[in-house]
C-alpha positions as a Markdown table, in Angstrom:
| # | Residue | x | y | z |
|---|---|---|---|---|
| 1 | Met | 0.0 | 0.0 | 0.0 |
| 2 | Gln | 1.3 | 3.4 | -1.0 |
| 3 | Val | 0.1 | 6.8 | 0.1 |
| 4 | Ser | -1.2 | 8.7 | -2.8 |
| 5 | Ser | -2.2 | 11.8 | -0.8 |
| 6 | Arg | -2.6 | 13.2 | 2.7 |
| 7 | His | -4.6 | 16.2 | 3.9 |
| 8 | His | -6.3 | 17.4 | 6.9 |
| 9 | Leu | -10.1 | 17.3 | 6.9 |
| 10 | Arg | -12.1 | 20.5 | 7.1 |
| 11 | Ser | -14.4 | 20.9 | 10.1 |
| 12 | Asp | -17.5 | 20.2 | 8.2 |
| 13 | Ala | -16.0 | 16.9 | 6.9 |
| 14 | Ile | -15.0 | 16.0 | 10.4 |
| 15 | Asp | -18.6 | 16.7 | 11.6 |
| 16 | Asp | -20.0 | 14.5 | 8.8 |
| 17 | Leu | -17.6 | 11.7 | 9.6 |
| 18 | Thr | -18.2 | 11.7 | 13.4 |
| 19 | Ala | -22.0 | 12.0 | 12.9 |
| 20 | Ser | -22.0 | 9.0 | 10.5 |
| 21 | Leu | -20.0 | 6.9 | 13.0 |
| 22 | Ala | -22.2 | 8.0 | 15.9 |
| 23 | Asp | -25.4 | 7.0 | 13.9 |
| 24 | Ala | -24.1 | 3.7 | 12.6 |
| 25 | Leu | -22.1 | 2.5 | 15.7 |
| 26 | Gly | -23.0 | 4.6 | 18.6 |
| 27 | Val | -19.5 | 5.9 | 19.1 |
| 28 | Asn | -18.2 | 9.4 | 19.6 |
| 29 | Ile | -14.8 | 9.8 | 18.2 |
| 30 | Glu | -12.9 | 12.8 | 19.4 |
| 31 | Gly | -9.5 | 14.2 | 18.4 |
| 32 | Asp | -7.6 | 17.3 | 17.7 |
| 33 | Thr | -6.5 | 16.4 | 14.1 |
| 34 | Phe | -8.3 | 14.3 | 11.5 |
| 35 | Glu | -6.1 | 13.5 | 8.4 |
| 36 | Leu | -7.4 | 11.7 | 5.3 |
| 37 | Val | -4.7 | 9.3 | 3.9 |
| 38 | Glu | -5.6 | 8.1 | 0.4 |
| 39 | Leu | -4.0 | 4.8 | -0.5 |
| 40 | Asp | -3.1 | 3.2 | -3.8 |
| 41 | Gly | -3.4 | -0.5 | -4.3 |
| 42 | Thr | -6.2 | -1.0 | -1.8 |
| 43 | Glu | -9.9 | -0.6 | -1.4 |
| 44 | Phe | -9.4 | 1.6 | 1.6 |
| 45 | Asp | -8.6 | 5.2 | 2.5 |
| 46 | Ile | -7.9 | 5.8 | 6.1 |
| 47 | Val | -8.4 | 8.7 | 8.5 |
| 48 | Leu | -5.8 | 9.3 | 11.1 |
| 49 | Val | -7.2 | 10.7 | 14.3 |
| 50 | Asp | -4.4 | 12.3 | 16.3 |
| 51 | Gly | -2.0 | 10.2 | 14.2 |
| 52 | Asp | -3.8 | 6.8 | 14.9 |
| 53 | Lys | -5.5 | 4.9 | 12.0 |
| 54 | Leu | -9.0 | 4.7 | 13.6 |
| 55 | Val | -11.3 | 5.1 | 10.6 |
| 56 | Ala | -11.3 | 3.5 | 7.1 |
| 57 | Tyr | -13.5 | 4.4 | 4.2 |
| 58 | Val | -14.8 | 1.2 | 2.7 |
| 59 | Asp | -16.6 | 1.8 | -0.6 |
| 60 | Asp | -16.8 | 5.5 | 0.4 |
| 61 | Glu | -18.5 | 4.5 | 3.7 |
| 62 | Pro | -16.7 | 5.5 | 6.9 |
| 63 | Phe | -16.2 | 2.7 | 9.5 |
| 64 | Leu | -13.9 | 2.0 | 12.3 |
| 65 | Thr | -10.7 | 0.0 | 11.7 |
| 66 | Val | -9.9 | -2.9 | 14.0 |
| 67 | Asp | -7.7 | -0.4 | 16.0 |
| 68 | Gly | -10.5 | 2.1 | 16.0 |
| 69 | Ala | -13.1 | -0.4 | 17.2 |
| 70 | Asn | -10.9 | -1.5 | 20.0 |
| 71 | Glu | -10.3 | 2.1 | 21.1 |
| 72 | Tyr | -14.0 | 3.1 | 20.6 |
| 73 | Pro | -16.0 | -0.1 | 21.2 |
| 74 | Pro | -19.1 | -0.1 | 18.9 |
| 75 | Gln | -22.5 | 0.0 | 20.6 |
| 76 | Arg | -24.3 | -1.2 | 17.4 |
| 77 | Gly | -23.3 | -3.1 | 14.3 |
| 78 | Leu | -21.5 | -5.8 | 16.3 |
| 79 | Val | -21.3 | -9.6 | 15.6 |
| 80 | Thr | -19.8 | -11.6 | 18.5 |
| 81 | Val | -18.1 | -15.0 | 17.8 |
| 82 | Asp | -17.1 | -17.8 | 20.1 |
| 83 | Ala | -13.6 | -18.9 | 21.1 |
| 84 | Gly | -13.5 | -21.5 | 18.3 |
| 85 | Ala | -13.8 | -18.8 | 15.6 |
| 86 | Ile | -11.1 | -16.5 | 16.9 |
| 87 | Glu | -8.2 | -18.1 | 15.0 |
| 88 | Phe | -10.1 | -18.2 | 11.8 |
| 89 | Val | -11.6 | -14.7 | 12.0 |
| 90 | Ser | -8.2 | -13.3 | 13.0 |
| 91 | Asn | -6.7 | -14.8 | 9.9 |
| 92 | Gly | -9.3 | -13.2 | 7.6 |
| 93 | Ala | -11.8 | -16.0 | 7.3 |
| 94 | Asp | -15.4 | -15.1 | 6.6 |
| 95 | Val | -17.8 | -15.5 | 9.5 |
| 96 | Met | -20.0 | -18.6 | 9.5 |
| 97 | Arg | -23.3 | -19.0 | 11.4 |
| 98 | Pro | -22.1 | -21.8 | 13.8 |
| 99 | Gly | -19.4 | -19.5 | 15.2 |
| 100 | Ile | -21.7 | -16.6 | 16.1 |
| 101 | Val | -23.0 | -16.3 | 19.7 |
| 102 | Glu | -24.6 | -12.9 | 19.6 |
| 103 | Val | -25.8 | -10.4 | 16.9 |
| 104 | Asp | -27.0 | -6.8 | 17.4 |
| 105 | Asp | -30.5 | -6.1 | 16.2 |
| 106 | Gly | -30.9 | -3.9 | 13.2 |
| 107 | Ile | -28.1 | -5.2 | 11.0 |
| 108 | Thr | -29.2 | -5.5 | 7.4 |
| 109 | Asp | -27.8 | -7.2 | 4.4 |
| 110 | Gly | -24.8 | -5.2 | 3.2 |
| 111 | Asp | -24.1 | -3.4 | 6.4 |
| 112 | Leu | -20.5 | -3.0 | 7.6 |
| 113 | Val | -20.1 | -4.8 | 11.0 |
| 114 | Ala | -17.4 | -5.2 | 13.7 |
| 115 | Ile | -16.6 | -8.8 | 14.6 |
| 116 | Ala | -15.7 | -9.3 | 18.3 |
| 117 | Glu | -14.7 | -12.3 | 20.4 |
| 118 | Glu | -17.0 | -13.2 | 23.3 |
| 119 | Thr | -14.5 | -13.5 | 26.2 |
| 120 | His | -13.0 | -10.0 | 26.2 |
| 121 | Gly | -15.0 | -8.2 | 23.6 |
| 122 | Lys | -12.0 | -7.4 | 21.5 |
| 123 | Val | -12.7 | -6.6 | 17.9 |
| 124 | Leu | -10.9 | -9.0 | 15.5 |
| 125 | Ala | -12.2 | -8.0 | 12.2 |
| 126 | Val | -14.5 | -5.8 | 10.1 |
| 127 | Gly | -16.8 | -7.3 | 7.6 |
| 128 | Arg | -19.9 | -6.9 | 5.4 |
| 129 | Ala | -23.1 | -8.6 | 6.5 |
| 130 | Gln | -24.5 | -11.0 | 3.9 |
| 131 | Thr | -27.9 | -11.2 | 5.7 |
| 132 | Ala | -29.9 | -9.4 | 8.3 |
| 133 | Ser | -29.3 | -9.9 | 12.0 |
| 134 | Asp | -32.4 | -12.0 | 12.5 |
| 135 | Asp | -31.0 | -14.6 | 10.0 |
| 136 | Met | -27.4 | -14.7 | 11.3 |
| 137 | Leu | -27.7 | -17.4 | 14.0 |
| 138 | Gly | -27.9 | -21.0 | 12.9 |
| 139 | Asp | -26.1 | -24.2 | 12.0 |
| 140 | Ser | -24.5 | -23.5 | 8.6 |
| 141 | Gly | -23.6 | -21.0 | 6.0 |
| 142 | Lys | -21.5 | -17.8 | 5.6 |
| 143 | Val | -23.1 | -14.6 | 6.9 |
| 144 | Val | -20.3 | -12.0 | 7.1 |
| 145 | Asp | -17.6 | -11.4 | 4.5 |
| 146 | Ser | -14.3 | -10.4 | 6.1 |
| 147 | Ile | -12.9 | -7.1 | 4.8 |
| 148 | His | -10.2 | -6.1 | 7.3 |
| 149 | His | -8.7 | -8.2 | 10.2 |
| 150 | Val | -6.0 | -8.3 | 12.8 |
| 151 | Gly | -2.6 | -8.7 | 11.0 |
| 152 | Asp | -3.7 | -7.7 | 7.5 |
| 153 | Asp | -2.0 | -5.0 | 5.4 |
| 154 | Leu | -4.3 | -2.3 | 6.7 |
| 155 | Tyr | -3.7 | -3.4 | 10.3 |
| 156 | Glu | 0.1 | -3.4 | 9.9 |
| 157 | Phe | 0.2 | -0.2 | 7.8 |
| 158 | Ser | 2.0 | 2.7 | 9.3 |
| 159 | Val | 2.3 | 6.2 | 7.9 |
């Protein structure tokens, strides 16, 4: 991943970003500086908040990175997996129904979601829901496509 441009966000863009994250996830991100870093060779652009990569734009939609979700735990848009799924999800595997122990209400097909482990609540990955929350629990089938996870290029990226 190469940086193609970097610039500080204007106050109205910061307001839009923080309002979007508050609406979608119930988090209130605060910081003194918000810097957009546009990347070549990836589907993401990131926002550094006080120098930390807390937000990623996925298909022009702002969402927390794994780091961001662990610093600002989402109150909504969360899928929780059992201990048996941790290794797979942490390595970028899609989330399957049998590994899910809890799902927030209100998730719809296509929503971005944070994927956390049940013991400590740490976010392991970010994904895109392939079905609504009321259809995520069950015995078989993939329900969340992994987009960003612990240890991937975005997670390891430093500016």
